[in-house]
C-alpha angles and dihedrals in degrees: 000000000000118000120251115224121194125198133190092012130173134169093288108034150355113238091209129025123183123196132158097345094314129107123206121197120201117239105292125212132185120273091219102051094174090080132089127269096268093050093046089050091051091050091051093049092050089051090050090053090056095045094046091048090050089068099035100267136107142188092279088067097053114136103176139002128189114200123195119196126192090209117028088198084076092060094111092047091053090045092057090060091042095052092045089052094049086056094188096320114138107270119240127230104280146184127193120195138168115257141188107222128207089231112052094210092064109100099170137022123181130194117199134200119185142165120246 
């Protein structure tokens, strides 16, 4: 059985989990939650780049993303940041759904699964 490695863990979650050649990132939110949906999305994607790189992966190896939006009317706004970030990389399987967050200032949360 393949080992499970957990990174950036606390009592409630591990930010990064690696198992069997796959990396799982916890749902990521923006650090500056006072910004709009596009800015929050860009912050999350930059954070994902760093976390993926920390375990030898990158956006070109994405398998699945799950995107949660506070306001689905901002779908196109979020997608502009998403498409810019992909920058020609093959897009992963993806779902985008509306969500009610515990913190009202969160506009976007994204969960990532990638190969290593």
